[in-house]
Each structure stands twice: as C-alpha cells, then as structure tokens.
N, C-alpha and C positions, 0 to 999 in steps of 0.2 A: 225125306222128312216123314215122321210119323203122321199117318193120315188122321189120327185122332187128336193131334196137337192143334190148338187154336193159334192161328197166326196173328201176330201183332204188327200192324203197320204204324209207323210213326211219321207224322207230318213235320217237316223241318223247313226253316226259312233262311238258313245260312249254311255254308260249307262246314263251319265249326260245329254247328248243331248236328249236322248229318254224321260227322265223325264221332261225336259224343253219343248219339243214339245207337250207332253201330257198336261202339264200345260197350254200351249198356246191355246189348243183346237183342235189339230190335230185329225182327225177321225180314222186314221190308221197309223202305223209305219212300215217302212221297216228298219230292223235292220241289220247293216253291221259293219265291221271293215275295216281298211286300205283304207281310201279314195284315197290315191295316186295310189292304184292298181285298183280303180274302185269299191271297195267293195268286201270283202271276208268273209267267215264264222266267226261269232263271237265266242269268247272263251266259253267253257262250263260254266265257272264261271259266266260270264255276262249273259248267257242265263238262268241259274238257278235263278239269281237275278231278272231279269226283269219279268219273268213269275209270280214271287211272288209279284211284286210291280206295275203291269200295270193295267190300268182300261179301256183300249181300245184294239182292235185287234193289235197284233204285228206279223209281218211276217219276220222271219230271212231269210237272204240270205244264200243259201248253195252253196258256190263256193270255192273250195279248194285252189285256187291260182289266182293271176292276170294273165294277158296275154290273150291268145285266149280261145275258148270254146270247143276245141277239146281235149277230156280227154282220158287218158290211162285206161286200165282195173283196175289198182291199184287206180287211182283217182276216178273212178266210184264207186269202193267199199267204198271209204272214203265218197263220196256223200251219198250213201245209209245209211252208219252208222250214219252220222250227221242228216239225215232226220228222221231216226228212233229215234234218241235221242230227237229231238225237239218234235216229235210226242208224245213220252212218257212223256215229260214235260207238255204237254197240249197246245202247241201253235196251233192256229186255221189255220195257213197257212204257206207257205214257198215260197221262190223265187229262181228259178233255171233256167238254160238254157244250152242246149247242141247242138253243131253243128257237122256235118261231114266235112271232109276236102274239099269237093266240094261245101260247102256253103249251103247245105240242112240241114233241121232239123234232128237231130238224133232221129227219130220217135220211134224206137224200145226201146231204153234206156229211152226216155222220158216217154213212156207208162208204163214201169216198175216202174219208180219213182212216177208217178201219182197214180198208183195202190197201191204202197207201202205206200204212204202218206195218203191215204184215211182214215178218212173223211176230212182231211185238204184240204184247197183250195191251188191250185198251180198257182202262177204267173210266167209266162215265162218272164225273164228279157231282157235287151237290147242286149243280144246275137241275138235277132230278128233283130236288126239294122245292123247286119253283115251277114245276111242270103241272099241267092240268091232268087229273085222273091218273095218278101214279100206278095203279094196278094194271091198267091197260097199256100205259106207256112203257112198262117193263118189257112187254112183248116187242116193242119197237127196238129196244136196246138189244134184246136177244137176236132178233132178225138181222140187225146190223152187224152182229158178230162181236159185241163187247164181251169182255171176260168177267167184268164185275161192275157193280155200281155202288158208289159211296153215298150213303144217305143217313140223315137224322130223322127220317120219317116226316118230313115237311114241317117240323117245328124246330126251334133253336137248339133244344137239348134232346138227345135221343132217348133219355129216360122217360120222357113224356109221350113217347110214340112206340112203346114196345109191342102193343098189339098189331100195329101196322107193319112193323119190322118182321114180326113173326109170320104174318100173312104173306109178305113178300118172299120170305125164305121158303115158305111152303110152296108158293106158286113157282118160284124159280127152280126148285129141285136141283138137278145137276146141270141145268142149262146156263146159269149165270150165278156168280157169287154175290151175295148181298153183304156189303161191308158197312156195318153200323159205325157211325162216328158222330162227334160233337158232344162234348161234355163227358167223354169217357176218361175215367181215372181208375186208380187201383181200388178205390172203395166201392166201385159199381160195375167193373168190367165183367166179373163173374156172374153177377145178377143179369146183365144184358145177355150174355151167352146162354145162360140157363133158360131165360124167359123166351128167347127168340129162336134158338137152335142154330144161330150163325156160327160159321167155322172160321171166320176172320173178324178182326176188330181194328178200329182206327182211332188213334189218339195223337194229339200234338204234344202232350206232356209239357206244356209251355212253362218256361221260367224266364223272368226278366233278368238280363245280364247288365249290371251297371258298367258304365264306362271306366276304363283304367286311366283315363287322362288325369294328370295331376294339376293341369292348368285348365281353368274354366273361364271363358270370356263372359263376364256377367252382363254384358250389353246384348248378348244373343239369347234367343229363347227356344232353340231347338231342344227336343228331348233326346239326350245322348244314350238312353237305355236301348239295348238291342234285345232281340227275341232268341232265346236259346231253348234247350230242353233240360228237363230235370232227370238226370240219369238214375237217381234213386227211385223216382216215381216209375220209370220204365221197368226197373228191376222188380219193384213191388207188383206191377201189373203182370209181369211174366210169371211171378210166383203164384199169383191168384189164378191166372189162366191155366197153369200147369195142373191145377187141382180141379179144373172144370169137368 
C-alpha cells in the first residue's frame, strides 16, 4: 500500500454491511453488532462467516455489553475468550477498551489482552474519549502495545476537537496511530486529515435499511429498520481522501 495513502476504516454492524463496505472500496472494517449500544461483540456465526468471505483486514470489536467500560472479573474473562476465538479464526486485529472507575486506563488488564492477542493488532476504541487526561493516557496505550486508538477527541463529533486530535497525532509520532472518528463524512474527511495530519480515518457511513417484509403485524411496535452502509458515501470519501 502507498504510504502516502490515507486509510479509510468503515464501522459496520451486520455481515451484509461489511460486504457492501468492502465492495465500495473500504480499506479496513471495524465489525460490530448492536449500533444502539455503540457496538458490541459480533456473534460467533457472523465472525466465522466473514473471515471466510473477506478480502480486506477486518477488526471485530470485543465488547461484551453496552454502557460503560468498567468490567467485572466475569466480563473480563468473556473478553479474553472472545479475543482468543477471533485469534484462532485468523482475524488480523481486534478493537477493545477498558477503563478504571477513576477514569484512568485499565493498564494491567489491557496489557494482558494485548499480549494474549499477539500477533493481532489492537485498536483501543472510544473508551479513550471517556478517560481522564487523554494526553497522558495516550502513553499508557503505547506502553501496553496498542497499534492505534479510535477517538473523536472526547466530544461527540470529531470536527469539534481538531486541535486535540492534531496534538495527539503529534505526540504519537510513529509510536501509535491516531484514528479520528465520529461524524466523519465525505464533506469533511479531507478537512480532518488536513487539519490533524492523521494517516487513517474512521467512518460508519451509516444508512438506514428498510425492511423488505411485505406483511407488517400492526399490533407490534418494533422498529424493523436495520443499519447498513452507504456505498456511494464510502466511494465519495475515498475520492476526497485520495486528493488529500
């Protein structure tokens, strides 16, 4: 891969969305389930399927539940089990994140997981956006051996935190990759890269997919819309990034 090329990672929440993102030209996939929970560990069945049908790197998220990132001993064991499972399947990386109650990084457990996952790459997810003192906490991720950190700069939309992202990129140097995400679209991805110096960028390119059911039971109230990706949006982002 051209070292000057900005890499586009696309977050997806279904197998169909992953395949669509790959078809659209995404460079890497973050594979999750449950978008309303912010992304949780995909099912074993979907993990088995995707590793057999993917042509680009796919990093599953290993997150046992929604909510915070303070995990019990039982939950930590589940994280380890899922991490070993995707390692055995042959995935090249995983996405994880753990905090302590005081807002610091759970360095001890993180190091255990990074070592357990090797040689897989580890991305520390947006738990980083809820940690205390992100500048100094970045060093914790580097020391633990993380390959990258996904961050919106501790605000909901990364466009509102470009100075912090730029500072993190500068401090990180070649030691860890800063992956800006949240609110990234074709109309701002080039601006984010130009303003921060980041070499990778993350977007969900979300699109609501209506149900194809022809029958609807009107006495039920579930929302049958699923979350997919906008292939055209991905292509537009790639076009913008290629001129960065």
